N, C-alpha and C positions, 0 to 999 in steps of 0.2 A: 188898824190895820189889815190891807187885805192880803190874805195868802197867795201867792203867785204860785202856779206851776203845780196844783193839786189836782189835776183831771184824773178823773175816774179812768183806770184802762180801758173798760167797756166803753167809752165815750168815745175814744181815739179813732172807732171804726165808723161815726157817725157822720164826724163832720168832713167837710169838703177838702179842705187842706190840712195838712198834717204838722200843725206847731210843734216845734222841738221844747220851748220853754226852757233853754238853757240860760246860762248865766248871761253869756254873750249876747244872746237875742234879747234879754230883758233890759241889760244896760242900754244896748241900743236904742229900745222902745222908750224907755221912762225917760232919758236924758234928753228925750222931743218933748216932753210933755210940762205945761205949766198950769199953777191955779188960775182959774176964771171967773168971773161973776156967777152968782147964784150957785155955789158947788161946784161948777163943772171944772173938769182938767182938760183943757185945750191942747189939741195937737198943734205943734208948730213945727211939724216936719213936713215933708212933701205932701201935697196935695193933689186931688184930680181937679178937672175941671168943673166938676157939679159940687166942689166947695169938700167931700170926703176926704180924711187923710189916706195915704197909702204908705205902706210898710213892706220892705223887700224882706223874704223869709227863705230860708231852704229847706226843701222837702226831704222826706225821708229818702227819695231817690239821689239826694247829693245837688238837685238841679234849684235854681235859684227862680223865685216867682214872686208876685206881688199879690198882696191882698190889702183890704182897706184895714186902717188903724184900729176903728172901734170894734171890728170882728175878731182881732186879736187879742184887745183888752179885755172884752166881754169872756172869751173862750179861755184867756189866762188865769181866769178865779176858779175855774171847774164846771163853767155854766155849758149845758147843752146845746149843741146848734143843730138839729137835726137836717139829714142832707135835702137840698132845696128851702130851707128858710131862710130869712134875711133878719138882720140883727137892725131891731129901729130905734131910734133915739127919743125916750121918754121926754126929755128936755126940748127937743128938736133944733139941739144945736150940732150942725152935721160936724163939727172937729171936737166935739167932746168925745172922751175915752173913758170917761169913768164907768165902772162895772155896773152900778146899780141905777146908771141913767139910762140902762142898755135892756134890751129884751129881744130874745130870739122869737118871731110869729112868721106865719107864713106869708107868702106873697099878696096873698090876697088881702088880709087885715092890715098888711103895712100900707098897702094902696088906702085901704078906707080911713087909716089914721090921718095920712098924708092930706086925705080931702077935708078932714075936719078942719085942719089949719090951726090947731092951739096946742100947745105943750100938755101932756097929761102928767098924772100926779107922780111926782118922784121926790127923794129926800133932797134937798137944798143946802143942807148943813155943809160947812166949809170942813172939809176932811182932810189929812195931809196924804202925800202922794206917797204911793210904795216905796219903801227903801230900796236905793238903787244897789245891784251887787256890785263890791267892790271889784278893781282890777286884780288879777294875779300877778304878784311880783315876779320880774324880769329874771331871768336867770344870769347869775352873775358872771360877766365876762372873765374868760381866760385870760392870765398873763401870758401871751405869746412868746416873751421870752424863756419861760420855764418850762411851758407845757405846748403841746399841739392840739388843735381842733378837736383831737378825740381823748385827751386826758392825758397822753403819755409824758412823763417827766423827761425832758433832755439828757437830766444828768443821770438817768437808769439806762433809757434806752440809745441814746445818742442822736447825734445830727448828720444829716449827709448833703455834702453842697449841693444846690441844685442850680447852676447857674455861676455868675459871676459874684453877686452880691446876694443870694438868698440862698436857705438851708430848708431840708425837708425833714421829717423825723423817721429816723431810721425803722423804726418797729411798721410805722405805717406803711413805709416804702417796701418793707419786706412782705407785709400780708398783702399788699397790691398784686406784687410779683408772684408771690405763690397763688394767688386765685385766678393769676393770668395763666399760670401752668396747669392749673386744673383743666381736665378735658381728657378724650382718647388718646390723644398724641403725648400728653405727659402723665396721663394715670389720673387716678381720683383722689380723693381727699384721703382715703385708707390705704391705697396700694398704689404700687409704682407701674410703669407701662407693661413690664413683665409680670405683673401679677402678685410681686411680693408684698405682703404686707408692711406699710410703716410702724412696727412696732417699734419700743424704745431700744431694743439691742440693735434693731437690723435698721435704725435711720442715723445718718451722717449730716450732722448742720455744716454747711460751707461757709464761712465767712470771708468776704470779698475786701480787698483793701479798701474802697469804698463806704464800708458799713452793712452794705446790703448783706441777706443771707438767703441762701437757698437749702431745699433739704433734697438729700440724695440716699437710692438703695443701697447699704452695705453689701447685699447679696451680691447686686449688678455692680458694684465696684470692683469686688474679688473675682468675678467672672471674666468683667473688662481687664483685669490685671492679670488673670493666667493666660486669656488672648494673646495678649501683648509678648508675653516672655514666651510663649508659643512660636510668636513670629519670628522674634530675637534670634532664636536656636536655628530656625533654618535660614 
């Protein structure tokens, strides 16, 4: 069994394309490979006009690009591909991706072997394909009748009517409203617009009839009440 993705870190800077060899990439690759005659592993995915397989990979910069399938297979076993070199098929089967049927050579050597016109010596023994990584289990679906998408239980945080036939999680709505209020006009996460800290003793949580909540500064409330009383006396 071949070991995949055991590349030496110093080798990563030598190849032209940066392969990640993640489980998803391995799974996409090896599900497109079948046993063939003479011990070859045949690529049954997309192919170029010249018969070589092509495989889509994501670079380290996050961009998608195309490489040849046999080049990816050869590098997946930790084999070095110096910059400017090509991967030659010893078996002369262009769709073969078995690593020990491949060899990295210079362009000149690859052309010389092509002119020979006959296969080179390689292991023709039938060997099993690499084990395909299993797909991760999908996350369990939430029961939207008892909890929201963020995991808040309606029995604890409550629900707020949102339209005629729908409801919204009261906690999510409160958090969203608090986030909207954050800014220069409404203060910051830690201080009110007047600069008073939202400490435990200085914070008043107002619960509205619809279940939404808002945070208010107790110092500002007391100041506002004193100003109202002063206006009433005059």
